[in-house]
N, CA, C and O atoms as a GROMACS GRO file, in nm:
protein
  388
    1MET      N    1   0.085  -0.117   0.000
    1MET     CA    2   0.000   0.000   0.000
    1MET      C    3   0.089   0.124   0.000
    1MET      O    4   0.190   0.128   0.071
    2LYS      N    5   0.053   0.220  -0.077
    2LYS     CA    6   0.133   0.341  -0.088
    2LYS      C    7   0.120   0.429   0.035
    2LYS      O    8   0.016   0.431   0.102
    3LEU      N    9   0.227   0.500   0.063
    3LEU     CA   10   0.229   0.589   0.178
    3LEU      C   11   0.118   0.694   0.170
    3LEU      O   12   0.056   0.728   0.271
    4ASN      N   13   0.093   0.743   0.051
    4ASN     CA   14  -0.011   0.844   0.031
    4ASN      C   15  -0.149   0.790   0.071
    4ASN      O   16  -0.228   0.861   0.133
    5GLN      N   17  -0.176   0.666   0.036
    5GLN     CA   18  -0.304   0.603   0.072
    5GLN      C   19  -0.315   0.585   0.224
    5GLN      O   20  -0.420   0.608   0.283
    6ILE      N   21  -0.206   0.545   0.284
    6ILE     CA   22  -0.204   0.526   0.429
    6ILE      C   23  -0.229   0.658   0.499
    6ILE      O   24  -0.304   0.664   0.596
    7MET      N   25  -0.166   0.765   0.450
    7MET     CA   26  -0.185   0.897   0.511
    7MET      C   27  -0.330   0.943   0.498
    7MET      O   28  -0.385   1.001   0.591
    8LYS      N   29  -0.392   0.917   0.385
    8LYS     CA   30  -0.533   0.955   0.366
    8LYS      C   31  -0.623   0.876   0.460
    8LYS      O   32  -0.717   0.931   0.518
    9GLN      N   33  -0.594   0.748   0.475
    9GLN     CA   34  -0.672   0.665   0.567
    9GLN      C   35  -0.654   0.714   0.711
    9GLN      O   36  -0.751   0.720   0.787
   10ALA      N   37  -0.532   0.747   0.746
   10ALA     CA   38  -0.505   0.795   0.882
   10ALA      C   39  -0.579   0.926   0.908
   10ALA      O   40  -0.635   0.945   1.016
   11GLN      N   41  -0.580   1.014   0.810
   11GLN     CA   42  -0.651   1.141   0.826
   11GLN      C   43  -0.801   1.118   0.839
   11GLN      O   44  -0.867   1.182   0.921
   12ALA      N   45  -0.855   1.027   0.759
   12ALA     CA   46  -0.998   0.996   0.767
   12ALA      C   47  -1.033   0.937   0.904
   12ALA      O   48  -1.136   0.971   0.962
   13LEU      N   49  -0.947   0.849   0.954
   13LEU     CA   50  -0.970   0.791   1.086
   13LEU      C   51  -0.960   0.896   1.195
   13LEU      O   52  -1.034   0.891   1.293
   14GLN      N   53  -0.868   0.992   1.179
   14GLN     CA   54  -0.855   1.099   1.277
   14GLN      C   55  -0.983   1.183   1.282
   14GLN      O   56  -1.030   1.218   1.390
   15GLU      N   57  -1.039   1.214   1.167
   15GLU     CA   58  -1.164   1.290   1.162
   15GLU      C   59  -1.279   1.211   1.225
   15GLU      O   60  -1.361   1.266   1.298
   16LYS      N   61  -1.283   1.082   1.196
   16LYS     CA   62  -1.387   0.996   1.252
   16LYS      C   63  -1.374   0.991   1.405
   16LYS      O   64  -1.474   0.998   1.477
   17PHE      N   65  -1.251   0.979   1.453
   17PHE     CA   66  -1.225   0.974   1.598
   17PHE      C   67  -1.268   1.106   1.663
   17PHE      O   68  -1.329   1.106   1.770
   18LYS      N   69  -1.235   1.217   1.599
   18LYS     CA   70  -1.273   1.349   1.652
   18LYS      C   71  -1.425   1.360   1.663
   18LYS      O   72  -1.476   1.411   1.763
   19LYS      N   73  -1.496   1.313   1.563
   19LYS     CA   74  -1.643   1.316   1.563
   19LYS      C   75  -1.698   1.227   1.675
   19LYS      O   76  -1.792   1.264   1.744
   20GLN      N   77  -1.638   1.110   1.692
   20GLN     CA   78  -1.684   1.019   1.796
   20GLN      C   79  -1.663   1.082   1.935
   20GLN      O   80  -1.747   1.065   2.023
   21LEU      N   81  -1.552   1.154   1.953
   21LEU     CA   82  -1.529   1.221   2.081
   21LEU      C   83  -1.634   1.329   2.105
   21LEU      O   84  -1.681   1.347   2.217
   22GLU      N   85  -1.670   1.401   1.999
   22GLU     CA   86  -1.772   1.505   2.014
   22GLU      C   87  -1.906   1.445   2.056
   22GLU      O   88  -1.982   1.507   2.131
   23ASP      N   89  -1.934   1.326   2.007
   23ASP     CA   90  -2.061   1.259   2.036
   23ASP      C   91  -2.061   1.182   2.168
   23ASP      O   92  -2.167   1.145   2.218
   24LEU      N   93  -1.943   1.159   2.223
   24LEU     CA   94  -1.930   1.081   2.346
   24LEU      C   95  -1.982   1.161   2.465
   24LEU      O   96  -1.950   1.278   2.482
   25ASN      N   97  -2.062   1.097   2.547
   25ASN     CA   98  -2.110   1.156   2.672
   25ASN      C   99  -2.095   1.053   2.782
   25ASN      O  100  -2.136   0.938   2.766
   26VAL      N  101  -2.038   1.095   2.892
   26VAL     CA  102  -2.024   1.007   3.007
   26VAL      C  103  -2.085   1.074   3.129
   26VAL      O  104  -2.100   1.196   3.135
   27GLU      N  105  -2.120   0.991   3.226
   27GLU     CA  106  -2.168   1.043   3.353
   27GLU      C  107  -2.089   0.974   3.462
   27GLU      O  108  -2.064   0.853   3.457
   28ALA      N  109  -2.051   1.052   3.561
   28ALA     CA  110  -1.979   0.997   3.676
   28ALA      C  111  -2.043   1.053   3.802
   28ALA      O  112  -2.102   1.161   3.801
   29ALA      N  113  -2.031   0.977   3.909
   29ALA     CA  114  -2.093   1.017   4.035
   29ALA      C  115  -1.993   1.006   4.149
   29ALA      O  116  -1.895   0.932   4.142
   30ALA      N  117  -2.022   1.079   4.253
   30ALA     CA  118  -1.942   1.071   4.377
   30ALA      C  119  -2.039   1.078   4.494
   30ALA      O  120  -2.153   1.124   4.480
   31GLY      N  121  -1.993   1.033   4.608
   31GLY     CA  122  -2.077   1.038   4.727
   31GLY      C  123  -2.199   0.951   4.715
   31GLY      O  124  -2.308   0.988   4.759
   32GLY      N  125  -2.181   0.834   4.654
   32GLY     CA  126  -2.294   0.742   4.640
   32GLY      C  127  -2.404   0.798   4.549
   32GLY      O  128  -2.521   0.767   4.567
   33GLY      N  129  -2.364   0.879   4.451
   33GLY     CA  130  -2.462   0.934   4.357
   33GLY      C  131  -2.518   1.069   4.399
   33GLY      O  132  -2.606   1.123   4.332
   34MET      N  133  -2.468   1.123   4.508
   34MET     CA  134  -2.517   1.252   4.555
   34MET      C  135  -2.475   1.366   4.463
   34MET      O  136  -2.545   1.467   4.450
   35VAL      N  137  -2.359   1.350   4.398
   35VAL     CA  138  -2.310   1.448   4.301
   35VAL      C  139  -2.283   1.374   4.172
   35VAL      O  140  -2.211   1.274   4.170
   36LYS      N  141  -2.341   1.424   4.062
   36LYS     CA  142  -2.323   1.362   3.930
   36LYS      C  143  -2.273   1.468   3.833
   36LYS      O  144  -2.314   1.584   3.838
   37VAL      N  145  -2.184   1.425   3.744
   37VAL     CA  146  -2.129   1.514   3.642
   37VAL      C  147  -2.144   1.447   3.507
   37VAL      O  148  -2.113   1.329   3.491
   38GLN      N  149  -2.193   1.524   3.410
   38GLN     CA  150  -2.199   1.479   3.272
   38GLN      C  151  -2.090   1.553   3.195
   38GLN      O  152  -2.073   1.674   3.211
   39MET      N  153  -2.015   1.478   3.112
   39MET     CA  154  -1.902   1.535   3.039
   39MET      C  155  -1.900   1.476   2.899
   39MET      O  156  -1.935   1.360   2.879
   40ASN      N  157  -1.859   1.558   2.801
   40ASN     CA  158  -1.846   1.505   2.665
   40ASN      C  159  -1.703   1.460   2.641
   40ASN      O  160  -1.617   1.473   2.727
   41GLY      N  161  -1.679   1.406   2.522
   41GLY     CA  162  -1.548   1.352   2.489
   41GLY      C  163  -1.438   1.456   2.478
   41GLY      O  164  -1.320   1.420   2.479
   42ASN      N  165  -1.475   1.582   2.468
   42ASN     CA  166  -1.376   1.690   2.467
   42ASN      C  167  -1.348   1.741   2.608
   42ASN      O  168  -1.280   1.841   2.627
   43LYS      N  169  -1.403   1.670   2.706
   43LYS     CA  170  -1.388   1.701   2.848
   43LYS      C  171  -1.451   1.834   2.887
   43LYS      O  172  -1.403   1.905   2.976
   44THR      N  173  -1.559   1.867   2.818
   44THR     CA  174  -1.639   1.982   2.856
   44THR      C  175  -1.748   1.932   2.949
   44THR      O  176  -1.821   1.839   2.916
   45VAL      N  177  -1.760   1.994   3.066
   45VAL     CA  178  -1.864   1.955   3.160
   45VAL      C  179  -1.997   2.006   3.106
   45VAL      O  180  -2.015   2.126   3.083
   46LEU      N  181  -2.089   1.913   3.085
   46LEU     CA  182  -2.220   1.945   3.029
   46LEU      C  183  -2.323   1.973   3.136
   46LEU      O  184  -2.420   2.045   3.114
   47GLY      N  185  -2.301   1.917   3.252
   47GLY     CA  186  -2.397   1.938   3.360
   47GLY      C  187  -2.347   1.882   3.491
   47GLY      O  188  -2.264   1.791   3.496
   48VAL      N  189  -2.400   1.938   3.597
   48VAL     CA  190  -2.369   1.892   3.732
   48VAL      C  191  -2.501   1.882   3.807
   48VAL      O  192  -2.583   1.974   3.804
   49SER      N  193  -2.521   1.769   3.873
   49SER     CA  194  -2.641   1.748   3.952
   49SER      C  195  -2.599   1.723   4.097
   49SER      O  196  -2.516   1.637   4.125
   50ILE      N  197  -2.657   1.801   4.188
   50ILE     CA  198  -2.622   1.789   4.329
   50ILE      C  199  -2.749   1.764   4.409
   50ILE      O  200  -2.843   1.843   4.404
   51ASP      N  201  -2.751   1.654   4.481
   51ASP     CA  202  -2.864   1.622   4.567
   51ASP      C  203  -2.869   1.725   4.680
   51ASP      O  204  -2.768   1.748   4.746
   52PRO      N  205  -2.983   1.786   4.702
   52PRO     CA  206  -2.994   1.888   4.808
   52PRO      C  207  -2.950   1.840   4.946
   52PRO      O  208  -2.908   1.921   5.029
   53GLU      N  209  -2.960   1.711   4.971
   53GLU     CA  210  -2.921   1.659   5.101
   53GLU      C  211  -2.772   1.675   5.129
   53GLU      O  212  -2.730   1.676   5.245
   54VAL      N  213  -2.692   1.687   5.025
   54VAL     CA  214  -2.547   1.697   5.044
   54VAL      C  215  -2.504   1.843   5.063
   54VAL      O  216  -2.388   1.870   5.094
   55VAL      N  217  -2.595   1.935   5.044
   55VAL     CA  218  -2.563   2.077   5.061
   55VAL      C  219  -2.576   2.115   5.209
   55VAL      O  220  -2.684   2.112   5.268
   56ASP      N  221  -2.462   2.149   5.264
   56ASP     CA  222  -2.456   2.187   5.406
   56ASP      C  223  -2.366   2.309   5.417
   56ASP      O  224  -2.245   2.300   5.394
   57LYS      N  225  -2.424   2.421   5.452
   57LYS     CA  226  -2.346   2.545   5.456
   57LYS      C  227  -2.231   2.537   5.556
   57LYS      O  228  -2.136   2.615   5.547
   58ASP      N  229  -2.239   2.445   5.649
   58ASP     CA  230  -2.132   2.430   5.747
   58ASP      C  231  -2.023   2.333   5.701
   58ASP      O  232  -1.922   2.316   5.769
   59ASP      N  233  -2.044   2.268   5.586
   59ASP     CA  234  -1.946   2.172   5.534
   59ASP      C  235  -1.933   2.186   5.382
   59ASP      O  236  -1.952   2.090   5.308
   60VAL      N  237  -1.901   2.306   5.340
   60VAL     CA  238  -1.883   2.333   5.197
   60VAL      C  239  -1.767   2.252   5.141
   60VAL      O  240  -1.769   2.210   5.025
   61GLU      N  241  -1.667   2.228   5.222
   61GLU     CA  242  -1.549   2.155   5.177
   61GLU      C  243  -1.586   2.014   5.128
   61GLU      O  244  -1.531   1.967   5.029
   62MET      N  245  -1.677   1.948   5.197
   62MET     CA  246  -1.720   1.814   5.155
   62MET      C  247  -1.784   1.820   5.017
   62MET      O  248  -1.755   1.736   4.932
   63LEU      N  249  -1.870   1.917   4.993
   63LEU     CA  250  -1.935   1.932   4.863
   63LEU      C  251  -1.831   1.960   4.755
   63LEU      O  252  -1.839   1.904   4.645
   64GLN      N  253  -1.735   2.044   4.785
   64GLN     CA  254  -1.628   2.072   4.689
   64GLN      C  255  -1.551   1.945   4.655
   64GLN      O  256  -1.518   1.921   4.539
   65ASP      N  257  -1.523   1.866   4.756
   65ASP     CA  258  -1.452   1.739   4.734
   65ASP      C  259  -1.532   1.644   4.647
   65ASP      O  260  -1.477   1.578   4.559
   66LEU      N  261  -1.664   1.637   4.670
   66LEU     CA  262  -1.749   1.548   4.591
   66LEU      C  263  -1.756   1.594   4.446
   66LEU      O  264  -1.752   1.511   4.355
   67VAL      N  265  -1.768   1.723   4.423
   67VAL     CA  266  -1.771   1.775   4.285
   67VAL      C  267  -1.638   1.745   4.217
   67VAL      O  268  -1.636   1.700   4.102
   68THR      N  269  -1.529   1.770   4.285
   68THR     CA  270  -1.396   1.741   4.229
   68THR      C  271  -1.383   1.594   4.194
   68THR      O  272  -1.334   1.559   4.087
   69ALA      N  273  -1.426   1.507   4.285
   69ALA     CA  274  -1.417   1.363   4.260
   69ALA      C  275  -1.501   1.321   4.141
   69ALA      O  276  -1.457   1.239   4.060
   70ALA      N  277  -1.620   1.376   4.128
   70ALA     CA  278  -1.708   1.340   4.016
   70ALA      C  279  -1.650   1.389   3.883
   70ALA      O  280  -1.655   1.317   3.784
   71VAL      N  281  -1.594   1.509   3.881
   71VAL     CA  282  -1.532   1.562   3.758
   71VAL      C  283  -1.412   1.477   3.720
   71VAL      O  284  -1.394   1.444   3.603
   72ASN      N  285  -1.329   1.443   3.817
   72ASN     CA  286  -1.211   1.360   3.788
   72ASN      C  287  -1.251   1.222   3.737
   72ASN      O  288  -1.187   1.168   3.647
   73GLU      N  289  -1.356   1.164   3.793
   73GLU     CA  290  -1.403   1.034   3.748
   73GLU      C  291  -1.458   1.043   3.606
   73GLU      O  292  -1.434   0.954   3.525
   74ALA      N  293  -1.531   1.149   3.576
   74ALA     CA  294  -1.583   1.167   3.439
   74ALA      C  295  -1.467   1.181   3.341
   74ALA      O  296  -1.472   1.125   3.232
   75SER      N  297  -1.366   1.255   3.378
   75SER     CA  298  -1.249   1.272   3.292
   75SER      C  299  -1.180   1.138   3.268
   75SER      O  300  -1.137   1.109   3.156
   76ARG      N  301  -1.168   1.058   3.373
   76ARG     CA  302  -1.106   0.926   3.359
   76ARG      C  303  -1.188   0.838   3.265
   76ARG      O  304  -1.132   0.765   3.183
   77LYS      N  305  -1.321   0.847   3.276
   77LYS     CA  306  -1.408   0.767   3.189
   77LYS      C  307  -1.394   0.810   3.043
   77LYS      O  308  -1.395   0.726   2.953
   78VAL      N  309  -1.382   0.940   3.019
   78VAL     CA  310  -1.361   0.989   2.882
   78VAL      C  311  -1.230   0.933   2.827
   78VAL      O  312  -1.226   0.884   2.714
   79ASP      N  313  -1.123   0.940   2.906
   79ASP     CA  314  -0.994   0.888   2.862
   79ASP      C  315  -1.003   0.739   2.830
   79ASP      O  316  -0.949   0.693   2.729
   80GLU      N  317  -1.069   0.664   2.916
   80GLU     CA  318  -1.083   0.520   2.897
   80GLU      C  319  -1.160   0.489   2.769
   80GLU      O  320  -1.119   0.404   2.690
   81GLU      N  321  -1.270   0.557   2.749
   81GLU     CA  322  -1.352   0.534   2.630
   81GLU      C  323  -1.277   0.576   2.503
   81GLU      O  324  -1.283   0.506   2.402
   82ALA      N  325  -1.208   0.689   2.508
   82ALA     CA  326  -1.132   0.736   2.393
   82ALA      C  327  -1.021   0.636   2.358
   82ALA      O  328  -0.997   0.609   2.241
   83GLN      N  329  -0.956   0.583   2.458
   83GLN     CA  330  -0.849   0.485   2.436
   83GLN      C  331  -0.904   0.359   2.369
   83GLN      O  332  -0.842   0.304   2.278
   84GLN      N  333  -1.021   0.314   2.414
   84GLN     CA  334  -1.083   0.196   2.353
   84GLN      C  335  -1.120   0.223   2.208
   84GLN      O  336  -1.096   0.139   2.120
   85GLN      N  337  -1.178   0.339   2.182
   85GLN     CA  338  -1.218   0.373   2.045
   85GLN      C  339  -1.096   0.387   1.955
   85GLN      O  340  -1.096   0.339   1.841
   86LEU      N  341  -0.992   0.451   2.005
   86LEU     CA  342  -0.871   0.470   1.926
   86LEU      C  343  -0.805   0.336   1.896
   86LEU      O  344  -0.756   0.314   1.786
   87GLY      N  345  -0.804   0.249   1.994
   87GLY     CA  346  -0.744   0.117   1.974
   87GLY      C  347  -0.817   0.037   1.868
   87GLY      O  348  -0.754  -0.031   1.787
   88SER      N  349  -0.949   0.044   1.868
   88SER     CA  350  -1.025  -0.031   1.767
   88SER      C  351  -1.009   0.032   1.629
   88SER      O  352  -1.011  -0.039   1.529
   89MET      N  353  -0.992   0.162   1.624
   89MET     CA  354  -0.975   0.229   1.495
   89MET      C  355  -0.835   0.207   1.438
   89MET      O  356  -0.818   0.200   1.316
   90ALA      N  357  -0.737   0.195   1.524
   90ALA     CA  358  -0.599   0.178   1.479
   90ALA      C  359  -0.581   0.048   1.400
   90ALA      O  360  -0.495   0.038   1.313
   91GLY      N  361  -0.662  -0.050   1.432
   91GLY     CA  362  -0.656  -0.176   1.359
   91GLY      C  363  -0.700  -0.163   1.214
   91GLY      O  364  -0.680  -0.254   1.135
   92ASN      N  365  -0.760  -0.051   1.179
   92ASN     CA  366  -0.806  -0.028   1.042
   92ASN      C  367  -0.699   0.031   0.952
   92ASN      O  368  -0.726   0.060   0.835
   93LEU      N  369  -0.579   0.050   1.004
   93LEU     CA  370  -0.469   0.101   0.923
   93LEU      C  371  -0.379  -0.016   0.885
   93LEU      O  372  -0.292  -0.055   0.962
   94PRO      N  373  -0.398  -0.071   0.767
   94PRO     CA  374  -0.319  -0.188   0.726
   94PRO      C  375  -0.171  -0.155   0.715
   94PRO      O  376  -0.133  -0.046   0.673
   95GLY      N  377  -0.090  -0.251   0.754
   95GLY     CA  378   0.052  -0.236   0.742
   95GLY      C  379   0.117  -0.166   0.860
   95GLY      O  380   0.240  -0.164   0.871
   96LEU      N  381   0.037  -0.107   0.948
   96LEU     CA  382   0.094  -0.038   1.064
   96LEU      C  383   0.081  -0.119   1.190
   96LEU      O  384   0.162  -0.106   1.281
   97PHE      N  385  -0.022  -0.204   1.197
   97PHE     CA  386  -0.046  -0.279   1.320
   97PHE      C  387  -0.067  -0.425   1.289
   97PHE      O  388  -0.089  -0.505   1.379
   0.00000   0.00000   0.00000
């Protein structure tokens, strides 16, 4: 296979991967589901849901920790999903893998 063809295939796969990331949505939770975060594949936070029971004006630090944990978990899930998608797409480049 010619290098030019391989480069075109790689570029097409890159565009497909970028589109899949844009369409990817994950949800992660912390505190037993008391705080939930929705994030897309570009790691943009789409939404945050906080159970009113976890809101305590005397313990703001706990709420901050739960939000941080949920965002970090969502980010980890995006990375994991992206890695799986990229791995399956890489097999479509003949001669490289």
